[in-house]
All heavy atoms as TSV, in Angstrom:
chain	resi	resn	atom	element	x	y	z
A	1	MET	N	N	6.714	-20.772	15.556
A	1	MET	CA	C	7.036	-21.943	14.777
A	1	MET	C	C	7.330	-21.452	13.349
A	1	MET	O	O	6.659	-20.607	12.805
A	1	MET	CB	C	5.822	-22.906	14.752
A	1	MET	CG	C	5.955	-24.009	13.791
A	1	MET	SD	S	4.697	-25.302	14.030
A	1	MET	CE	C	3.236	-24.425	13.514
A	2	THR	N	N	8.375	-21.991	12.763
A	2	THR	CA	C	8.762	-21.660	11.385
A	2	THR	C	C	8.371	-22.814	10.489
A	2	THR	O	O	8.679	-23.961	10.753
A	2	THR	CB	C	10.261	-21.406	11.283
A	2	THR	OG1	O	10.641	-20.356	12.177
A	2	THR	CG2	C	10.662	-21.043	9.881
A	3	ILE	N	N	7.670	-22.497	9.408
A	3	ILE	CA	C	7.262	-23.496	8.419
A	3	ILE	C	C	7.971	-23.140	7.129
A	3	ILE	O	O	7.802	-22.053	6.597
A	3	ILE	CB	C	5.745	-23.502	8.225
A	3	ILE	CG1	C	5.052	-23.781	9.529
A	3	ILE	CG2	C	5.371	-24.507	7.137
A	3	ILE	CD1	C	3.559	-23.639	9.465
A	4	PRO	N	N	8.772	-24.069	6.577
A	4	PRO	CA	C	9.448	-23.778	5.309
A	4	PRO	C	C	8.393	-23.532	4.206
A	4	PRO	O	O	7.410	-24.257	4.131
A	4	PRO	CB	C	10.233	-25.068	5.013
A	4	PRO	CG	C	10.212	-25.864	6.265
A	4	PRO	CD	C	9.077	-25.363	7.100
A	5	SER	N	N	8.628	-22.523	3.419
A	5	SER	CA	C	7.661	-22.186	2.364
A	5	SER	C	C	7.466	-23.292	1.345
A	5	SER	O	O	6.392	-23.490	0.828
A	5	SER	CB	C	8.061	-20.886	1.646
A	5	SER	OG	O	9.329	-21.071	1.038
A	6	ASN	N	N	8.538	-24.114	1.127
A	6	ASN	CA	C	8.344	-25.198	0.130
A	6	ASN	C	C	7.432	-26.271	0.674
A	6	ASN	O	O	6.790	-26.983	-0.089
A	6	ASN	CB	C	9.684	-25.752	-0.288
A	6	ASN	CG	C	10.484	-26.408	0.862
A	6	ASN	OD1	O	10.118	-26.181	2.024
A	6	ASN	ND2	N	11.512	-27.108	0.541
A	7	ALA	N	N	7.246	-26.368	1.983
A	7	ALA	CA	C	6.307	-27.345	2.554
A	7	ALA	C	C	4.871	-26.949	2.232
A	7	ALA	O	O	4.017	-27.817	2.113
A	7	ALA	CB	C	6.511	-27.454	4.063
A	8	LEU	N	N	4.618	-25.649	2.160
A	8	LEU	CA	C	3.283	-25.171	1.848
A	8	LEU	C	C	2.907	-25.333	0.397
A	8	LEU	O	O	1.754	-25.284	0.014
A	8	LEU	CB	C	3.134	-23.719	2.261
A	8	LEU	CG	C	3.342	-23.380	3.720
A	8	LEU	CD1	C	3.341	-21.892	3.942
A	8	LEU	CD2	C	2.244	-24.042	4.545
A	9	LEU	N	N	3.903	-25.461	-0.456
A	9	LEU	CA	C	3.663	-25.467	-1.895
A	9	LEU	C	C	3.601	-26.853	-2.502
A	9	LEU	O	O	3.450	-27.000	-3.693
A	9	LEU	CB	C	4.748	-24.643	-2.579
A	9	LEU	CG	C	4.800	-23.164	-2.200
A	9	LEU	CD1	C	5.930	-22.456	-2.913
A	9	LEU	CD2	C	3.483	-22.472	-2.540
A	10	ARG	N	N	3.741	-27.879	-1.711
A	10	ARG	CA	C	3.659	-29.230	-2.248
A	10	ARG	C	C	2.297	-29.474	-2.897
A	10	ARG	O	O	1.251	-29.183	-2.293
A	10	ARG	CB	C	3.930	-30.260	-1.177
A	10	ARG	CG	C	5.339	-30.285	-0.751
A	10	ARG	CD	C	5.638	-31.460	0.135
A	10	ARG	NE	N	7.003	-31.337	0.646
A	10	ARG	CZ	C	7.369	-31.542	1.849
A	10	ARG	NH1	N	6.494	-31.983	2.774
A	10	ARG	NH2	N	8.602	-31.370	2.233
A	11	ASN	N	N	2.328	-29.989	-4.111
A	11	ASN	CA	C	1.098	-30.291	-4.850
A	11	ASN	C	C	0.179	-29.093	-5.056
A	11	ASN	O	O	-1.027	-29.194	-5.108
A	11	ASN	CB	C	0.306	-31.435	-4.181
A	11	ASN	CG	C	1.147	-32.697	-4.095
A	11	ASN	OD1	O	1.819	-33.043	-5.030
A	11	ASN	ND2	N	1.122	-33.290	-2.909
A	12	LYS	N	N	0.757	-27.904	-5.115
A	12	LYS	CA	C	-0.014	-26.671	-5.316
A	12	LYS	C	C	0.544	-25.920	-6.510
A	12	LYS	O	O	1.712	-26.001	-6.809
A	12	LYS	CB	C	0.079	-25.746	-4.077
A	12	LYS	CG	C	-0.292	-26.372	-2.780
A	12	LYS	CD	C	-1.769	-26.423	-2.613
A	12	LYS	CE	C	-2.115	-26.872	-1.217
A	12	LYS	NZ	N	-2.906	-28.021	-1.096
A	13	ASN	N	N	-0.341	-25.222	-7.202
A	13	ASN	CA	C	0.059	-24.354	-8.270
A	13	ASN	C	C	-0.283	-22.941	-7.882
A	13	ASN	O	O	-1.437	-22.663	-7.471
A	13	ASN	CB	C	-0.690	-24.690	-9.593
A	13	ASN	CG	C	-0.234	-26.015	-10.175
A	13	ASN	OD1	O	0.930	-26.351	-10.116
A	13	ASN	ND2	N	-1.142	-26.744	-10.727
A	14	LEU	N	N	0.658	-22.048	-7.997
A	14	LEU	CA	C	0.397	-20.642	-7.703
A	14	LEU	C	C	0.257	-19.904	-9.037
A	14	LEU	O	O	1.098	-20.004	-9.892
A	14	LEU	CB	C	1.559	-20.012	-6.900
A	14	LEU	CG	C	1.744	-20.528	-5.503
A	14	LEU	CD1	C	2.928	-19.824	-4.829
A	14	LEU	CD2	C	0.474	-20.294	-4.685
A	15	ILE	N	N	-0.834	-19.194	-9.184
A	15	ILE	CA	C	-1.103	-18.428	-10.403
A	15	ILE	C	C	-1.420	-17.024	-9.947
A	15	ILE	O	O	-2.218	-16.787	-9.063
A	15	ILE	CB	C	-2.266	-19.029	-11.174
A	15	ILE	CG1	C	-1.953	-20.467	-11.606
A	15	ILE	CG2	C	-2.585	-18.185	-12.408
A	15	ILE	CD1	C	-3.174	-21.173	-12.215
A	16	GLY	N	N	-0.771	-16.058	-10.569
A	16	GLY	CA	C	-1.018	-14.678	-10.194
A	16	GLY	C	C	-0.424	-13.765	-11.247
A	16	GLY	O	O	0.023	-14.157	-12.271
A	17	SER	N	N	-0.429	-12.505	-10.871
A	17	SER	CA	C	0.187	-11.496	-11.753
A	17	SER	C	C	0.857	-10.477	-10.905
A	17	SER	O	O	0.583	-10.320	-9.714
A	17	SER	CB	C	-0.843	-10.869	-12.688
A	17	SER	OG	O	-1.748	-10.118	-11.906
A	18	TYR	N	N	1.770	-9.730	-11.477
A	18	TYR	CA	C	2.482	-8.715	-10.790
A	18	TYR	C	C	1.588	-7.479	-10.486
A	18	TYR	O	O	1.614	-6.955	-9.403
A	18	TYR	CB	C	3.644	-8.279	-11.593
A	18	TYR	CG	C	4.990	-8.373	-10.893
A	18	TYR	CD1	C	5.128	-8.898	-9.647
A	18	TYR	CD2	C	6.151	-8.015	-11.563
A	18	TYR	CE1	C	6.345	-9.012	-9.011
A	18	TYR	CE2	C	7.355	-8.092	-10.945
A	18	TYR	CZ	C	7.464	-8.607	-9.700
A	18	TYR	OH	O	8.685	-8.723	-9.082
A	19	ALA	N	N	0.844	-7.058	-11.474
A	19	ALA	CA	C	0.098	-5.819	-11.293
A	19	ALA	C	C	-1.335	-5.906	-11.821
A	19	ALA	O	O	-2.027	-4.927	-11.825
A	19	ALA	CB	C	0.785	-4.672	-11.979
A	20	GLY	N	N	-1.779	-7.080	-12.221
A	20	GLY	CA	C	-3.107	-7.218	-12.738
A	20	GLY	C	C	-3.188	-6.802	-14.200
A	20	GLY	O	O	-2.179	-6.612	-14.858
A	21	THR	N	N	-4.410	-6.696	-14.674
A	21	THR	CA	C	-4.611	-6.347	-16.086
A	21	THR	C	C	-4.636	-4.792	-16.227
A	21	THR	O	O	-4.712	-4.080	-15.230
A	21	THR	CB	C	-5.964	-6.877	-16.580
A	21	THR	OG1	O	-6.994	-6.224	-15.880
A	21	THR	CG2	C	-6.038	-8.377	-16.386
A	22	VAL	N	N	-4.589	-4.347	-17.435
A	22	VAL	CA	C	-4.710	-2.918	-17.698
A	22	VAL	C	C	-5.992	-2.371	-17.087
A	22	VAL	O	O	-6.029	-1.326	-16.480
A	22	VAL	CB	C	-4.596	-2.639	-19.207
A	22	VAL	CG1	C	-4.925	-1.167	-19.503
A	22	VAL	CG2	C	-3.221	-3.007	-19.727
A	23	GLU	N	N	-7.060	-3.163	-17.266
A	23	GLU	CA	C	-8.388	-2.728	-16.732
A	23	GLU	C	C	-8.354	-2.647	-15.206
A	23	GLU	O	O	-8.976	-1.741	-14.615
A	23	GLU	CB	C	-9.459	-3.706	-17.151
A	23	GLU	CG	C	-9.790	-3.688	-18.659
A	23	GLU	CD	C	-8.784	-4.503	-19.470
A	23	GLU	OE1	O	-8.028	-5.334	-18.905
A	23	GLU	OE2	O	-8.748	-4.304	-20.686
A	24	ASP	N	N	-7.623	-3.533	-14.534
A	24	ASP	CA	C	-7.471	-3.502	-13.066
A	24	ASP	C	C	-6.822	-2.208	-12.640
A	24	ASP	O	O	-7.133	-1.648	-11.560
A	24	ASP	CB	C	-6.633	-4.664	-12.573
A	24	ASP	CG	C	-7.316	-6.028	-12.732
A	24	ASP	OD1	O	-8.569	-6.053	-12.810
A	24	ASP	OD2	O	-6.639	-7.046	-12.764
A	25	ILE	N	N	-5.907	-1.726	-13.429
A	25	ILE	CA	C	-5.186	-0.506	-13.094
A	25	ILE	C	C	-6.020	0.745	-13.453
A	25	ILE	O	O	-6.019	1.729	-12.725
A	25	ILE	CB	C	-3.799	-0.440	-13.788
A	25	ILE	CG1	C	-2.943	-1.649	-13.260
A	25	ILE	CG2	C	-3.116	0.857	-13.558
A	25	ILE	CD1	C	-1.713	-1.951	-14.081
A	26	GLU	N	N	-6.709	0.691	-14.591
A	26	GLU	CA	C	-7.443	1.829	-15.053
A	26	GLU	C	C	-8.650	2.125	-14.186
A	26	GLU	O	O	-8.999	3.293	-13.959
A	26	GLU	CB	C	-7.951	1.631	-16.500
A	26	GLU	CG	C	-6.863	1.686	-17.516
A	26	GLU	CD	C	-7.343	1.360	-18.930
A	26	GLU	OE1	O	-8.419	0.714	-19.064
A	26	GLU	OE2	O	-6.665	1.799	-19.896
A	27	GLU	N	N	-9.322	1.096	-13.668
A	27	GLU	CA	C	-10.592	1.299	-12.919
A	27	GLU	C	C	-10.385	2.203	-11.671
A	27	GLU	O	O	-11.165	3.163	-11.506
A	27	GLU	CB	C	-11.168	-0.056	-12.565
A	27	GLU	CG	C	-12.498	0.040	-11.811
A	27	GLU	CD	C	-13.644	0.620	-12.611
A	27	GLU	OE1	O	-13.484	0.850	-13.837
A	27	GLU	OE2	O	-14.723	0.890	-12.031
A	28	PRO	N	N	-9.435	1.972	-10.784
A	28	PRO	CA	C	-9.289	2.847	-9.646
A	28	PRO	C	C	-9.003	4.312	-10.049
A	28	PRO	O	O	-9.514	5.241	-9.418
A	28	PRO	CB	C	-8.109	2.258	-8.847
A	28	PRO	CG	C	-7.977	0.843	-9.312
A	28	PRO	CD	C	-8.509	0.844	-10.723
A	29	TYR	N	N	-8.196	4.512	-11.107
A	29	TYR	CA	C	-7.924	5.879	-11.558
A	29	TYR	C	C	-9.196	6.520	-12.064
A	29	TYR	O	O	-9.444	7.719	-11.839
A	29	TYR	CB	C	-6.839	5.854	-12.640
A	29	TYR	CG	C	-5.463	5.669	-12.045
A	29	TYR	CD1	C	-4.748	4.513	-12.294
A	29	TYR	CD2	C	-4.894	6.623	-11.199
A	29	TYR	CE1	C	-3.494	4.318	-11.749
A	29	TYR	CE2	C	-3.642	6.443	-10.641
A	29	TYR	CZ	C	-2.929	5.321	-10.911
A	29	TYR	OH	O	-1.707	5.105	-10.370
A	30	ARG	N	N	-10.009	5.791	-12.801
A	30	ARG	CA	C	-11.283	6.342	-13.290
A	30	ARG	C	C	-12.153	6.772	-12.121
A	30	ARG	O	O	-12.753	7.864	-12.127
A	30	ARG	CB	C	-12.025	5.350	-14.160
A	30	ARG	CG	C	-13.266	5.908	-14.810
A	30	ARG	CD	C	-14.087	4.862	-15.547
A	30	ARG	NE	N	-14.639	3.828	-14.647
A	30	ARG	CZ	C	-15.615	4.015	-13.769
A	30	ARG	NH1	N	-16.209	5.209	-13.661
A	30	ARG	NH2	N	-16.093	3.039	-13.031
A	31	LEU	N	N	-12.248	5.914	-11.104
A	31	LEU	CA	C	-13.066	6.207	-9.938
A	31	LEU	C	C	-12.535	7.429	-9.177
A	31	LEU	O	O	-13.330	8.237	-8.654
A	31	LEU	CB	C	-13.161	5.021	-9.026
A	31	LEU	CG	C	-13.915	3.800	-9.595
A	31	LEU	CD1	C	-13.700	2.585	-8.704
A	31	LEU	CD2	C	-15.348	4.113	-9.830
A	32	MET	N	N	-11.219	7.575	-9.124
A	32	MET	CA	C	-10.623	8.788	-8.476
A	32	MET	C	C	-10.930	10.035	-9.281
A	32	MET	O	O	-11.300	11.073	-8.725
A	32	MET	CB	C	-9.155	8.621	-8.261
A	32	MET	CG	C	-8.803	7.730	-7.105
A	32	MET	SD	S	-7.040	7.731	-6.696
A	32	MET	CE	C	-6.394	6.603	-7.900
A	33	LEU	N	N	-10.825	9.922	-10.615
A	33	LEU	CA	C	-11.076	11.070	-11.468
A	33	LEU	C	C	-12.518	11.554	-11.403
A	33	LEU	O	O	-12.800	12.747	-11.398
A	33	LEU	CB	C	-10.742	10.783	-12.921
A	33	LEU	CG	C	-9.234	10.777	-13.248
A	33	LEU	CD1	C	-8.996	10.218	-14.676
A	33	LEU	CD2	C	-8.612	12.134	-13.113
A	34	ASP	N	N	-13.481	10.591	-11.303
A	34	ASP	CA	C	-14.866	11.046	-11.276
A	34	ASP	C	C	-15.346	11.339	-9.843
A	34	ASP	O	O	-16.518	11.657	-9.630
A	34	ASP	CB	C	-15.764	10.053	-11.992
A	34	ASP	CG	C	-16.048	8.754	-11.237
A	34	ASP	OD1	O	-15.732	8.638	-10.068
A	34	ASP	OD2	O	-16.591	7.820	-11.882
A	35	GLY	N	N	-14.445	11.227	-8.871
A	35	GLY	CA	C	-14.789	11.587	-7.499
A	35	GLY	C	C	-15.491	10.488	-6.706
A	35	GLY	O	O	-15.938	10.733	-5.558
A	36	SER	N	N	-15.619	9.296	-7.262
A	36	SER	CA	C	-16.331	8.185	-6.556
A	36	SER	C	C	-15.481	7.737	-5.347
A	36	SER	O	O	-16.075	7.309	-4.338
A	36	SER	CB	C	-16.542	7.010	-7.465
A	36	SER	OG	O	-17.389	7.345	-8.522
A	37	ILE	N	N	-14.189	7.765	-5.476
A	37	ILE	CA	C	-13.320	7.392	-4.347
A	37	ILE	C	C	-12.193	8.410	-4.226
A	37	ILE	O	O	-11.878	9.127	-5.184
A	37	ILE	CB	C	-12.697	5.970	-4.520
A	37	ILE	CG1	C	-11.809	5.885	-5.756
A	37	ILE	CG2	C	-13.768	4.889	-4.538
A	37	ILE	CD1	C	-11.018	4.598	-5.873
A	38	ALA	N	N	-11.657	8.521	-3.038
A	38	ALA	CA	C	-10.537	9.447	-2.822
A	38	ALA	C	C	-9.572	8.761	-1.856
A	38	ALA	O	O	-9.966	8.219	-0.800
A	38	ALA	CB	C	-11.031	10.754	-2.190
A	39	PRO	N	N	-8.282	8.781	-2.186
A	39	PRO	CA	C	-7.276	8.140	-1.300
A	39	PRO	C	C	-7.199	8.936	-0.019
A	39	PRO	O	O	-7.337	10.162	0.004
A	39	PRO	CB	C	-6.017	8.197	-2.103
A	39	PRO	CG	C	-6.196	9.288	-3.135
A	39	PRO	CD	C	-7.666	9.342	-3.369
A	40	VAL	N	N	-6.957	8.249	1.096
A	40	VAL	CA	C	-6.764	8.876	2.373
A	40	VAL	C	C	-5.275	8.917	2.670
A	40	VAL	O	O	-4.618	7.842	2.717
A	40	VAL	CB	C	-7.506	8.113	3.489
A	40	VAL	CG1	C	-7.244	8.738	4.856
A	40	VAL	CG2	C	-8.990	8.019	3.183
A	41	TYR	N	N	-4.723	10.134	2.737
A	41	TYR	CA	C	-3.313	10.262	2.977
A	41	TYR	C	C	-3.026	11.568	3.724
A	41	TYR	O	O	-3.849	12.473	3.791
A	41	TYR	CB	C	-2.519	10.207	1.683
A	41	TYR	CG	C	-2.756	11.374	0.791
A	41	TYR	CD1	C	-1.904	12.484	0.817
A	41	TYR	CD2	C	-3.781	11.394	-0.111
A	41	TYR	CE1	C	-2.098	13.557	-0.013
A	41	TYR	CE2	C	-4.003	12.467	-0.955
A	41	TYR	CZ	C	-3.154	13.541	-0.911
A	41	TYR	OH	O	-3.358	14.607	-1.719
A	42	GLU	N	N	-1.847	11.601	4.319
A	42	GLU	CA	C	-1.384	12.794	5.038
A	42	GLU	C	C	0.023	13.065	4.550
A	42	GLU	O	O	0.878	12.212	4.567
A	42	GLU	CB	C	-1.353	12.532	6.534
A	42	GLU	CG	C	-0.803	13.652	7.364
A	42	GLU	CD	C	-0.668	13.280	8.839
A	42	GLU	OE1	O	-1.335	12.316	9.272
A	42	GLU	OE2	O	0.084	13.981	9.534
A	43	GLU	N	N	0.257	14.300	4.102
A	43	GLU	CA	C	1.614	14.701	3.692
A	43	GLU	C	C	2.432	15.053	4.934
A	43	GLU	O	O	1.953	15.797	5.824
A	43	GLU	CB	C	1.555	15.896	2.745
A	43	GLU	CG	C	1.065	15.548	1.389
A	43	GLU	CD	C	1.188	16.740	0.379
A	43	GLU	OE1	O	1.917	17.717	0.747
A	43	GLU	OE2	O	0.599	16.671	-0.654
A	44	ILE	N	N	3.665	14.579	4.938
A	44	ILE	CA	C	4.604	14.957	6.025
A	44	ILE	C	C	5.911	15.325	5.369
A	44	ILE	O	O	6.220	14.934	4.246
A	44	ILE	CB	C	4.798	13.784	7.016
A	44	ILE	CG1	C	5.394	12.556	6.360
A	44	ILE	CG2	C	3.517	13.457	7.735
A	44	ILE	CD1	C	5.795	11.451	7.333
A	45	GLY	N	N	6.689	16.116	6.066
A	45	GLY	CA	C	8.038	16.481	5.617
A	45	GLY	C	C	9.055	15.390	5.928
A	45	GLY	O	O	8.759	14.507	6.768
A	46	PHE	N	N	10.202	15.407	5.257
A	46	PHE	CA	C	11.183	14.385	5.500
A	46	PHE	C	C	11.671	14.406	6.965
A	46	PHE	O	O	11.967	13.332	7.529
A	46	PHE	CB	C	12.384	14.550	4.562
A	46	PHE	CG	C	12.163	13.811	3.271
A	46	PHE	CD1	C	11.381	14.344	2.269
A	46	PHE	CD2	C	12.737	12.592	3.071
A	46	PHE	CE1	C	11.173	13.690	1.073
A	46	PHE	CE2	C	12.517	11.882	1.909
A	46	PHE	CZ	C	11.739	12.421	0.873
A	47	ASN	N	N	11.707	15.555	7.583
A	47	ASN	CA	C	12.105	15.620	8.986
A	47	ASN	C	C	11.109	14.989	9.892
A	47	ASN	O	O	11.409	14.627	11.048
A	47	ASN	CB	C	12.338	17.072	9.427
A	47	ASN	CG	C	13.527	17.701	8.747
A	47	ASN	OD1	O	14.404	17.005	8.250
A	47	ASN	ND2	N	13.596	19.021	8.700
A	48	ASP	N	N	9.884	14.777	9.430
A	48	ASP	CA	C	8.806	14.179	10.248
A	48	ASP	C	C	8.730	12.620	10.078
A	48	ASP	O	O	7.855	12.035	10.674
A	48	ASP	CB	C	7.458	14.838	9.885
A	48	ASP	CG	C	7.460	16.291	10.193
A	48	ASP	OD1	O	8.017	16.709	11.227
A	48	ASP	OD2	O	6.910	17.078	9.374
A	49	ILE	N	N	9.584	12.095	9.235
A	49	ILE	CA	C	9.489	10.651	8.973
A	49	ILE	C	C	9.642	9.808	10.275
A	49	ILE	O	O	8.845	8.861	10.482
A	49	ILE	CB	C	10.488	10.207	7.864
A	49	ILE	CG1	C	9.965	10.746	6.525
A	49	ILE	CG2	C	10.593	8.689	7.828
A	49	ILE	CD1	C	10.897	10.486	5.361
A	50	PRO	N	N	10.606	10.076	11.137
A	50	PRO	CA	C	10.751	9.276	12.370
A	50	PRO	C	C	9.466	9.304	13.192
A	50	PRO	O	O	9.031	8.269	13.666
A	50	PRO	CB	C	11.931	9.927	13.104
A	50	PRO	CG	C	12.755	10.544	12.030
A	50	PRO	CD	C	11.756	11.053	11.022
A	51	ASP	N	N	8.866	10.491	13.331
A	51	ASP	CA	C	7.599	10.596	14.115
A	51	ASP	C	C	6.503	9.808	13.377
A	51	ASP	O	O	5.684	9.162	13.970
A	51	ASP	CB	C	7.210	12.060	14.261
A	51	ASP	CG	C	5.892	12.217	15.018
A	51	ASP	OD1	O	5.768	11.689	16.107
A	51	ASP	OD2	O	4.963	12.846	14.414
A	52	GLY	N	N	6.500	9.933	12.042
A	52	GLY	CA	C	5.477	9.189	11.249
A	52	GLY	C	C	5.605	7.682	11.416
A	52	GLY	O	O	4.581	6.988	11.547
A	53	LEU	N	N	6.825	7.176	11.459
A	53	LEU	CA	C	7.033	5.757	11.669
A	53	LEU	C	C	6.564	5.327	13.049
A	53	LEU	O	O	5.976	4.261	13.216
A	53	LEU	CB	C	8.503	5.379	11.456
A	53	LEU	CG	C	9.013	5.501	10.005
A	53	LEU	CD1	C	10.537	5.293	9.968
A	53	LEU	CD2	C	8.291	4.530	9.078
A	54	GLU	N	N	6.810	6.176	14.034
A	54	GLU	CA	C	6.321	5.867	15.389
A	54	GLU	C	C	4.820	5.847	15.439
A	54	GLU	O	O	4.206	4.976	16.049
A	54	GLU	CB	C	6.879	6.930	16.356
A	54	GLU	CG	C	6.606	6.594	17.809
A	54	GLU	CD	C	7.278	7.581	18.756
A	54	GLU	OE1	O	8.451	7.975	18.500
A	54	GLU	OE2	O	6.646	7.957	19.729
A	55	ARG	N	N	4.168	6.801	14.763
A	55	ARG	CA	C	2.709	6.831	14.740
A	55	ARG	C	C	2.149	5.575	14.027
A	55	ARG	O	O	1.134	5.049	14.423
A	55	ARG	CB	C	2.250	8.093	13.992
A	55	ARG	CG	C	2.428	9.363	14.814
A	55	ARG	CD	C	2.078	10.625	14.040
A	55	ARG	NE	N	0.783	10.526	13.421
A	55	ARG	CZ	C	0.476	11.115	12.247
A	55	ARG	NH1	N	1.355	11.801	11.603
A	55	ARG	NH2	N	-0.747	10.948	11.759
A	56	LEU	N	N	2.846	5.151	12.940
A	56	LEU	CA	C	2.402	3.958	12.250
A	56	LEU	C	C	2.495	2.748	13.148
A	56	LEU	O	O	1.583	1.938	13.218
A	56	LEU	CB	C	3.293	3.697	11.000
A	56	LEU	CG	C	3.004	4.546	9.785
A	56	LEU	CD1	C	4.137	4.419	8.778
A	56	LEU	CD2	C	1.674	4.190	9.157
A	57	ALA	N	N	3.602	2.631	13.900
A	57	ALA	CA	C	3.791	1.541	14.839
A	57	ALA	C	C	2.710	1.480	15.919
A	57	ALA	O	O	2.324	0.428	16.353
A	57	ALA	CB	C	5.185	1.558	15.435
A	58	LYS	N	N	2.237	2.661	16.310
A	58	LYS	CA	C	1.231	2.751	17.352
A	58	LYS	C	C	-0.196	2.653	16.841
A	58	LYS	O	O	-1.175	2.750	17.566
A	58	LYS	CB	C	1.347	4.054	18.136
A	58	LYS	CG	C	2.621	4.156	18.929
A	58	LYS	CD	C	2.728	5.498	19.651
A	58	LYS	CE	C	3.951	5.620	20.488
A	58	LYS	NZ	N	4.064	6.970	21.110
A	59	GLY	N	N	-0.346	2.501	15.483
A	59	GLY	CA	C	-1.665	2.439	14.885
A	59	GLY	C	C	-2.399	3.777	14.889
A	59	GLY	O	O	-3.615	3.791	14.888
A	60	GLN	N	N	-1.648	4.856	14.865
A	60	GLN	CA	C	-2.273	6.187	14.937
A	60	GLN	C	C	-2.414	6.874	13.589
A	60	GLN	O	O	-2.647	8.088	13.524
A	60	GLN	CB	C	-1.454	7.073	15.886
A	60	GLN	CG	C	-1.357	6.586	17.306
A	60	GLN	CD	C	-0.418	7.385	18.136
A	60	GLN	OE1	O	0.509	8.023	17.655
A	60	GLN	NE2	N	-0.626	7.312	19.473
A	61	VAL	N	N	-2.258	6.131	12.501
A	61	VAL	CA	C	-2.324	6.708	11.172
A	61	VAL	C	C	-3.498	6.058	10.430
A	61	VAL	O	O	-3.655	4.853	10.408
A	61	VAL	CB	C	-1.024	6.470	10.376
A	61	VAL	CG1	C	-1.150	6.981	8.940
A	61	VAL	CG2	C	0.148	7.163	11.073
A	62	THR	N	N	-4.322	6.917	9.826
A	62	THR	CA	C	-5.384	6.446	8.977
A	62	THR	C	C	-4.942	6.686	7.525
A	62	THR	O	O	-4.550	7.820	7.198
A	62	THR	CB	C	-6.692	7.212	9.249
A	62	THR	OG1	O	-7.083	7.004	10.606
A	62	THR	CG2	C	-7.817	6.723	8.336
A	63	GLY	N	N	-4.991	5.689	6.695
A	63	GLY	CA	C	-4.571	5.828	5.324
A	63	GLY	C	C	-3.046	5.704	5.201
A	63	GLY	O	O	-2.435	4.860	5.855
A	64	ARG	N	N	-2.458	6.586	4.421
A	64	ARG	CA	C	-1.029	6.535	4.140
A	64	ARG	C	C	-0.340	7.824	4.566
A	64	ARG	O	O	-0.962	8.882	4.536
A	64	ARG	CB	C	-0.766	6.400	2.619
A	64	ARG	CG	C	-1.453	5.227	1.993
A	64	ARG	CD	C	-0.593	4.024	2.084
A	64	ARG	NE	N	-1.239	2.908	1.392
A	64	ARG	CZ	C	-0.734	1.686	1.384
A	64	ARG	NH1	N	0.357	1.452	2.012
A	64	ARG	NH2	N	-1.355	0.750	0.723
A	65	LEU	N	N	0.898	7.728	4.906
A	65	LEU	CA	C	1.743	8.885	5.081
A	65	LEU	C	C	2.583	9.042	3.802
A	65	LEU	O	O	3.120	8.103	3.296
A	65	LEU	CB	C	2.687	8.720	6.273
A	65	LEU	CG	C	2.055	8.670	7.659
A	65	LEU	CD1	C	3.101	8.463	8.721
A	65	LEU	CD2	C	1.230	9.933	7.938
A	66	VAL	N	N	2.614	10.282	3.279
A	66	VAL	CA	C	3.402	10.555	2.062
A	66	VAL	C	C	4.394	11.674	2.381
A	66	VAL	O	O	3.997	12.779	2.770
A	66	VAL	CB	C	2.432	11.065	0.921
A	66	VAL	CG1	C	3.248	11.364	-0.317
A	66	VAL	CG2	C	1.381	9.999	0.641
A	67	ALA	N	N	5.689	11.338	2.230
A	67	ALA	CA	C	6.726	12.346	2.496
A	67	ALA	C	C	6.871	13.219	1.272
A	67	ALA	O	O	7.012	12.730	0.149
A	67	ALA	CB	C	8.048	11.635	2.828
A	68	ARG	N	N	6.814	14.528	1.450
A	68	ARG	CA	C	6.933	15.458	0.335
A	68	ARG	C	C	8.357	15.974	0.258
A	68	ARG	O	O	9.058	16.093	1.270
A	68	ARG	CB	C	5.955	16.587	0.490
A	68	ARG	CG	C	6.259	17.534	1.589
A	68	ARG	CD	C	5.327	18.754	1.704
A	68	ARG	NE	N	5.593	19.455	2.925
A	68	ARG	CZ	C	5.042	19.190	4.093
A	68	ARG	NH1	N	4.153	18.223	4.186
A	68	ARG	NH2	N	5.414	19.851	5.176
A	69	PHE	N	N	8.792	16.210	-0.964
A	69	PHE	CA	C	10.094	16.772	-1.208
A	69	PHE	C	C	10.103	18.278	-0.957
A	69	PHE	O	O	9.107	18.940	-1.237
A	69	PHE	CB	C	10.563	16.495	-2.645
A	69	PHE	CG	C	10.868	15.056	-2.885
A	69	PHE	CD1	C	9.898	14.237	-3.429
A	69	PHE	CD2	C	12.116	14.556	-2.569
A	69	PHE	CE1	C	10.188	12.914	-3.666
A	69	PHE	CE2	C	12.381	13.227	-2.802
A	69	PHE	CZ	C	11.426	12.383	-3.351
A	70	GLY	N	N	11.150	18.817	-0.444
A	70	GLY	CA	C	11.290	20.231	-0.240
A	70	GLY	C	C	10.433	20.705	0.897
A	70	GLY	O	O	9.789	19.978	1.607
A	71	GLY	N	N	10.463	22.030	1.116
A	71	GLY	CA	C	9.644	22.666	2.127
A	71	GLY	C	C	9.768	22.088	3.422
A	71	GLY	O	O	9.176	21.639	4.246
């Protein structure tokens, strides 16, 4: 079933931001720098992108796949 987006917005106000506040952005970086958190990612080469997309579709990827330039 398709619901038009304007039907959902009747009598509603949407309030948000594109990227949050400066503090919202600084906090995760501070936590990464002090070792409290670490992003989960796997580097793959550009030639491996099709296989990576297939793995994503099958739910076989934990975290993010990051394609590296060169090599």
